[in-house]
C-alpha positions in Angstrom: 98.8 101.6 186.6 97.5 99.8 183.5 94.1 98.3 183.3 94.4 94.5 182.7 92.1 91.6 182.2 93.1 88.4 184.0 91.3 85.4 182.6 91.4 82.6 185.1 91.2 79.2 183.3 88.8 76.6 184.5 87.1 78.6 187.2 83.7 77.6 188.4 83.6 74.5 186.2 84.6 71.0 187.2 84.5 71.6 190.9 86.9 74.6 190.8 84.5 77.0 192.6 85.4 80.5 193.7 82.9 83.1 194.7 83.7 86.3 192.7 83.1 88.4 195.8 85.8 86.4 197.7 88.1 86.7 194.7 87.6 90.5 194.5 88.1 90.9 198.3 91.3 88.9 198.5 92.8 90.6 195.4 92.0 94.0 196.7 93.6 93.1 200.0 96.7 91.9 198.1 97.2 95.5 196.9 95.4 95.6 193.5 93.0 98.3 194.9 89.8 98.4 192.9 89.1 95.0 191.4 86.1 94.2 189.2 84.9 90.7 188.1 82.6 90.1 185.2 80.3 87.0 185.4 81.3 84.1 187.5 83.9 82.5 185.2 87.1 84.1 186.3 87.2 87.4 184.4 89.1 89.8 186.6 89.7 93.5 185.7 92.4 95.1 187.8 95.2 97.6 187.6 98.9 96.6 187.6 102.2 97.7 186.2 103.6 94.2 186.2 104.4 92.7 182.8 101.7 90.2 181.5 103.6 87.0 182.3 104.7 88.0 185.8 101.2 89.1 186.6 99.7 85.9 185.2 102.2 83.7 187.2 101.6 85.8 190.4 97.8 85.5 190.0 97.9 81.8 189.4 100.1 81.2 192.5 97.8 83.5 194.5 94.7 81.5 193.4 96.4 78.3 194.3 97.5 79.6 197.7 94.3 81.3 198.6 91.7 79.0 197.1 93.5 75.7 196.6 92.9 75.7 192.8 95.8 74.9 190.5 95.2 76.5 187.2 96.6 79.1 184.9 95.9 82.7 184.1 96.1 84.7 180.9 96.5 88.5 181.1 95.5 90.9 178.3 95.3 94.7 177.9 92.2 96.7 176.9 93.5 96.9 173.3 94.1 93.1 173.2 90.6 92.4 174.4 89.2 94.8 171.8 91.3 93.0 169.1 90.0 89.7 170.3 86.5 90.9 169.2 87.3 93.0 166.2 89.8 90.6 164.6 87.7 87.5 165.1 86.8 86.6 161.5 83.6 84.8 162.6 82.3 87.7 164.7 79.1 89.0 163.1 78.5 85.9 161.0 77.0 83.7 163.7 75.6 83.9 167.2 77.7 85.8 169.6 77.3 82.9 172.1 78.7 80.4 169.5 81.6 82.5 168.3 84.6 82.4 170.8 88.0 83.7 171.2 90.4 81.3 173.0 93.1 83.3 174.7 96.3 81.2 174.6 99.1 81.3 177.1 101.5 81.8 174.2 101.6 81.3 170.5 101.1 77.6 169.5 104.0 75.3 168.8 105.3 75.2 165.2 102.8 73.2 163.2 100.3 73.1 166.1 97.5 75.0 164.3 97.8 72.9 161.2 97.8 69.7 163.4 94.6 71.0 165.0 92.9 71.7 161.7 93.9 68.3 160.3 92.8 66.4 163.4 89.4 68.2 163.3 88.9 68.2 159.5 86.2 65.4 159.4 84.8 65.8 162.9 82.5 68.8 162.7 81.3 72.0 161.2 83.3 74.3 163.5 85.4 77.0 161.9 88.9 77.8 163.2 91.4 80.7 162.6 94.6 81.6 164.4 95.6 85.0 165.6 98.3 86.5 167.8 98.1 84.3 171.0 94.4 83.6 170.2 92.4 80.9 168.5 89.2 82.1 166.9 86.4 79.5 166.9 82.9 79.4 165.6 81.2 76.5 167.3 78.3 76.7 164.8 76.0 74.2 166.6 77.1 74.9 170.1 79.9 74.1 172.5 78.1 71.1 174.0 77.7 69.5 170.6 81.3 69.9 169.6 84.2 67.5 169.7 86.6 70.5 170.0 87.2 70.3 173.8 89.9 72.3 175.6 92.0 69.2 176.0 91.7 68.3 172.2 92.8 71.8 171.3 95.6 72.2 173.8 97.1 68.9 172.9 97.6 69.9 169.3 98.5 73.5 169.9 101.0 72.7 172.6 99.7 75.4 174.9 96.8 76.1 177.3 93.9 78.4 176.6 90.8 79.8 178.1 87.7 80.6 175.9 85.2 83.5 176.1 82.3 84.0 173.7 81.6 87.3 172.0 78.7 88.1 174.3 81.0 87.9 177.3 83.9 89.7 175.7 81.7 92.6 174.8 80.6 92.9 178.4 84.2 92.6 179.6 85.5 95.2 177.2 82.7 97.7 178.2 83.6 97.2 181.9 87.4 97.6 181.1 86.7 100.8 179.3 84.7 102.1 182.2 87.3 100.9 184.7 90.2 102.7 182.9 
């Protein structure tokens, strides 16, 4: 079994409330054995031999059936989470709470990243960079002060994503490494 991180998008925001203890219990009962959550924002560490997309689809269907929340799930390996930290060009330059990696469901549509850069060019100080199924983002002045909302980003990239800041990712990676 391979250690995986399942990132549940839009959990515990906007009315989509799930207690992490309930999520762990129901996933364990579903056959994932030991399940760990990190923080209350839908970061689930588990073991599975399913491929990423099958696991993501199964978990999204499971969350909808068990908790009534329609959303999406992105699944990554330990190495991919480590890369999301190490490859982020803004990591170490600004506050770990302001520097984010947005995990994308897939690579953006052709021209999507350039469309995002152009649409945002005169709107704020945020810095953007594209990686392999990730968007690196330095919010500089904070998420709350930014015009770069999830909807704004997803519309231009043509795919969904879920963001985690460097502080959270470091905690998640440490737990994944202990879990393995």
